[in-house]
N, C-alpha and C positions, 0 to 999 in steps of 0.2 A: 878278743873282740873289742872294738873301740865303741863303748857305749856313748861316747861324746859325739859320735857322728851326727851330723845335722839330721834332725827329725827323729832320732832314736829315743830321746828322753820323753818327748810328748807322747809318742806311741806307747812306751813302757808305762808311763803314768796312766794312760787310758786303760790299758789292760789291768793294772793294779786296782784302779778304781772300780772297774766292772767286777773284778774278782772279789773285792771287799763287799760290794753291794750284794753279790750272789751269796757270799758266806754269811753276811748279816741276815739275809732273807732266810737262809736255811736254819740259822739259829733261832730266828723268830718263829718259824713254823714248828720247830721241835718243841718250843716252850708253850705253844698254843694248847689250851686245854681241850679235852675230848668234847666237852659241851660246846665250846666255841666252834670246833670243827664240824660238829653235827648241825649247828645252826647255819653255817655257810653251805653245807651240803643240802640242807632243806631249802634254802634260797635258790640254789642251783636247780633243784627239781621244780621250783615254781616259775623261774624266769626263763630258763632255756626253752621250754615249750612255747613261749611267746613268739619264737621265730617260726613256729609252724602255722599251717593254714587255718587251724581250728581255733586259735586263740582269740579271745574277745575281751570286752571291757570288764567282765566279772573276774576273769583270771588276773588281769592287771590290777584291779582293785584289791583283790586278796593278797597279792604279792606286796603292794604298797602298804597295806595295813600291817603285814608281818614285819616289813623293814622298819616302819615307824615305831613299832613296839620294841624292836631290837635296838634302835638308835637311842631310845630313852634310857636303856639300862647302861650303867657305867661300865666302861671297858678300858683296862690299862694296857691291853695287848695291841701294839701298833699295827701289826700285820693283820690282825682280825679287823680292826677299825678301818684299815685301808681297803681290805677286800669288801667289807660291808658298804663303804662309800662307793666303790666301783660298781657293785651290784645295783645299788640304788641309782647310780648314773645310767646304767644300762637299762633299767626300768624306765627312767625318764626319757630315754631315746624312744622306747615303745610308746610312751605317752605323748610324744611330740613336743617335749619340752627341752630343746637343745641347750638353752641357757642354763637350766638347772643341772643338766647332765654334765656340761663343761665345768660347772662349779664343783660338782662332786668328783670330777676327774682331778681337779687341782687339789682337793682335800686328800684324795687317795694317794697322789704322788708325794704330797708333803709328809704324809704319815709313813710311807714305805716306798721309796723310789724304785721303779722297775718291777713292781709286782704284776703278775700275769693278768689279773682282772682289770687293772688300770690300763694296761696295754690294749686289751681287747676293747675297752671303752673308747680309748683314743682312736682305734681303728673304726669303730662304729660312728664316731663323730666326724671323721674325715670324709668330705664329699667326693673327692677324686678317687676312683677305684684304683688307679695306678699307684697313687701315693699310699693307699691302704695296703696294697700288695707289697710295696717296698718296706713298710713298717713291719709287716709280718715276717718277711724273708730275712730282714736284718736280725730280728730276735731269734729266729730259728738258726741262723748262722752262729750267733753267739752261744746258743744252747749246744750246738754241735750234733754230729750224727749219733752220738751215744745217748741222747736224751730219750727217756722212755715215753711210751704212749699209753701205758696202762693206767690203773687206778692209783691215785695218791693214797697215803696211809689212811685218811679219813673216809675213803670210799668215794671221793669226788673225782672228777676227770683230772688227768695229769695236765700240767701246763703245756707240754708239747702237743698232746692230742687236741686240746682246746685251740691252739694256734693253727694246727693243720686243718681243723674244721673251718676256722675263719678264712684260711687260705683258699679252701675249696669254695666257700661262698663267694669270695671275690672273683675267683676264676670263672664261676658260673655266670656272674654278672658281666664279665669281660667276654663271654662266649667261648672260652678256652675249655671246652668240655672234657677233652681227653685228659688234660692236666688236672682238672677238677676231680675227675673220677679217681685219679691216682692219689690226690690229696685226701679225699674221703677214705680211700682204702687204707692209707697210712694211719689215719686217725682211728679207723675201725679195727685195725689189726690187733690192737691190745684189748684189754678188758675195760669196756666203757660202761658207765652207769646206764641202765635201760632208757633213761630219759633222752639220751643223745641218739640212740638208735631209733627211738620212736619219733623224735623230732626231725632228724636229718636223713633217715633211711630212704624216704621218698626222693629227696634231692639227690642222694647218691645214686639211686636207680635211674633217675632222669639223666644224670651226668653220663652214666654208662650207655644209655640209649642214644644220647646225642653225640657220643664221642667221635662218630664218623661224619658228623654234619660239617659241611664246608662253610667256613666263615663268609665266603662271597656268594652264598646261595642266592638264587633268583627271587625277586619279588619279596613277598612276605614269608618266605619259607622259615627263616629263623624265628620269627614271631609265632608262627603256627606250631612249630615244634614244641614250644613250651606250654601249649594248651592242654588242659586236663580233659578236654572234650572238643570235638570238631562238629561243625555243621556240615551239611552236604556240600555247600559251596566251598567251604574250606578244605574238605577232603578232596574235592575235584581240583581245586587250585594247587594243592600240594602234589597231587599226581601229575598235573600238567607241568608244574615247574621242575619236577625232579625226574621225570621219565618221558619216554615217547610212546607210552602205552595207548594213547588216544589217536595214534596215527590213522587207524581204520575209520575214525570219525572226521578227522580234520584234513586229511590229505596234505599234511605238512603246514597248514595254516594255523595261526594262533588265534583260536576263537575265544570270545569272552566266556567267563565262567558260567554266566546265566544261560548262554546258548548251549554250552556243553551239558549243563544240568538237564535242559529240555530234551536234547537228543538222547542222553543216557536214560532218561525216564521213559521215553517213547520206545526204546529198545530193551526195556526190562532190566537194565543194569542197576536200577534203583527200585527196591521193593515198595509196594504200597503200604505195607506194615512191617514192623520189626519185631512183632510179637510172634515168637516161634510156635506158640501153642494154638494159633488160629488156623482153622481149616478154610474159612472163607475170608477173603480180604475185603477191606472197606472199599467203597466206590470212590471216595475222595482221595486224590493223589497226595503224596507228601509235598511239603513246601521246601524250597531251596535252603531255608535257614533252620529246618528241623535238625535236632541233634542226631548224630550217627551213633548207634549202639554197636556192640561187637557183632551182633547178629547181622545187622545191615552191612557192616564192613565185610563180613565173610561172604555175603550174597554178592556184593559189588566185586570183590576181589576174585571170586571163583569164576564169575562170568568174564571178567577181564582176562583171567588166565586162559579160559577156554578160547576166547576170541583170538588172543595173540598166539595160541598154539594151533589155531585153525582146526579145532576139534571140539565142536559143540556137543558131541556125544557124551563127553565126560560130565555134562550137567545132570545126567540121570544115572551115572555109573553106579553109585552106591545104593540108591533106592532100588534099582533093578536087581542088583546082586542080592540084597537082603530080602527082597520079595520072593525069591526062589528058595529061601531057607525055611526049615521047619522050626517053628517057635523061635524066631529071631529076637535078639535083644540089642538095643542100641549100645554101642561101645562107649558112649559118652553119657554120663549119669544124668545130666540135665538137658539132654537133646532127645525129644520124642521121636520114635522110629518113623512115624507118619507125618512128621513136620515138613512143610514145604522147604524148610531150611536144612533138611537132613544132608543133602548132597553137598551144599555149599560149606557147611560147618565141618562135616567129616572130611571133605576134600581139602579144605584149608589146613586142617590139623594134620592129616596124613602126609601132605606135601611139605609140612613144617613151615608153611607161611604164617600160621597162627598156632597158638599153644593152649594147653589146658593149665590155667594159672595154678591150680592146686593138684594137678595130675589126674583129676577125675572129672571136673566140671568145666564147661566152656564159659560160663557166666555171660550168656547172650545179652542180658539187659544192662551190662556195664557200658559206660561210654568208651569210645576209642580215643586214646590220647594221641597227640600229634607226633611225638617221638616214637611211640609204638607203631603208628601207621607207617612212618618213614622207614623204620627197620624192616617192616614187611615188604615195602616196595623194593628195598635193596635186594631182597631175596629173589625178585623176578630176574 
């Protein structure tokens, strides 16, 4: 083989450089003390949850205090110092201090070029999601298909798993939910520290729920799918955008959401209360911006199902059946047998439009999420 062929030597030099950097990093990791590894794992447990919805200023302050204390202690280990600087920079991102984060990125790279945490920090500092995606994919290509996704020796997440999680987060931002679900699954396939499953488990579930969403969906559909809860107007808008289930009301015309709400309320598709324990309903009607609970969603869906089947008899199918039994018991633990919602909830579960989250309870007071509601509509 002629290694002097044009372009061969620069390419070979690049491969050797990457190989040397990788070997150097491996040697540094091997010489890192167990104490230092434990400190980094502790920071991981404090900073990763800041990506979750429940993180607040108290959690950020605690992590900053811990990092400040660690930075005061002398450390001759370059790899440790590089990772510490990168975690500090990642925390600065959460604190809204991009300039400080960029400075810590430079520190981390000067101490140990190519370390995983500095790469993740660089990804977090890049404003363009397409460029973030390219940075992650480039590093994963260098790592190769054999890169593990389980725990590193100190019990922290492996570099490959961390990168796949970053890849999934960027794909979620880009609206590529099917690919995001796959990236989350790749990261979750190995042994992850519990903090990762706790922080990103909900995002992973959302990616799976949204995997069939069309990028060119009508109106505000994509925005509504990411909601943790829907108002009646939003639930109606999602139904109107994604189905033709309102054709019995509209005769093919596209009516405003407010008009649809009014007509649906008049025809009892929207209940006056969503409390399944009440025998008597309030006189005041619900408002169009009231939040929809799982009980209300079941009521709405079961009547929509009956209307589109042309069989309103199913609205009392289950209560009639159970009323003829001796000593009947509700098959759903948190659904009273005499509740006005009994038929709607039991029917929605038996037809597999809705499910029992824990296999026993319906959880009627929980909000209905946008992606969850779309997945139900797809079953029609």
